[in-house]
Residue, then its C-alpha position, 0 to 999 in steps of 0.5 A: x323956605x322954612x327948612x331951610x332957614x332952620x336948617x342954617x343955626x350950626x352954621x350960623x353960631x359957627x359963622x355970625x351972619x352966614x344966615x342972612x348972608x344965604x338967604x339971597x343964594x337960596x329965593x334966587x335958586x328958588x326963583x332959577x328953578x321957576x319955584x316962584x312963577x304963574x305954575x305956583x297955585x297957592x290957597x288956604x289950607x286947612x288950619x284944624x286938618x294941618x295944625x290938628x296937634x297944636x293947641x287952640x292958641x296956635x291954632x287960632x295964632x296960625x289963624x288971624x296969619x292965614x287971614x292977613x295973606x287972604x286979606x291981601x292976596x285971596x284964599x287962592x292966588x298964583x305965588x308971582x302975585x307975591x310981592x317980593x317983601x312979603x315972599x317969606x311971609x308967604x312961604x314960611x307961614x305953614x298956613x297954606x299949600x303949594x300946589x305947582x300946575x301943568 
């Protein structure tokens, strides 16, 4: 989702509001593709490994993001358990690993 949103900036400059309209369509595509189901397992990633090149302040910021998600959903949880209103925050946080279970 993060890459999708980042890829929309030029389109948004040309057509204001296009970004907002395209997100529900993209989410629907993800739902239909099976990425938002119990087979996708989310787990807390190692901040030190994932953000090794970043500053300590940025790592602390990402730790806080991760702590909020873990407090709400646990260190490991199925993507399907994420509330619709939290889906963007969870997917774009970059503090989780996603594993599709066979």
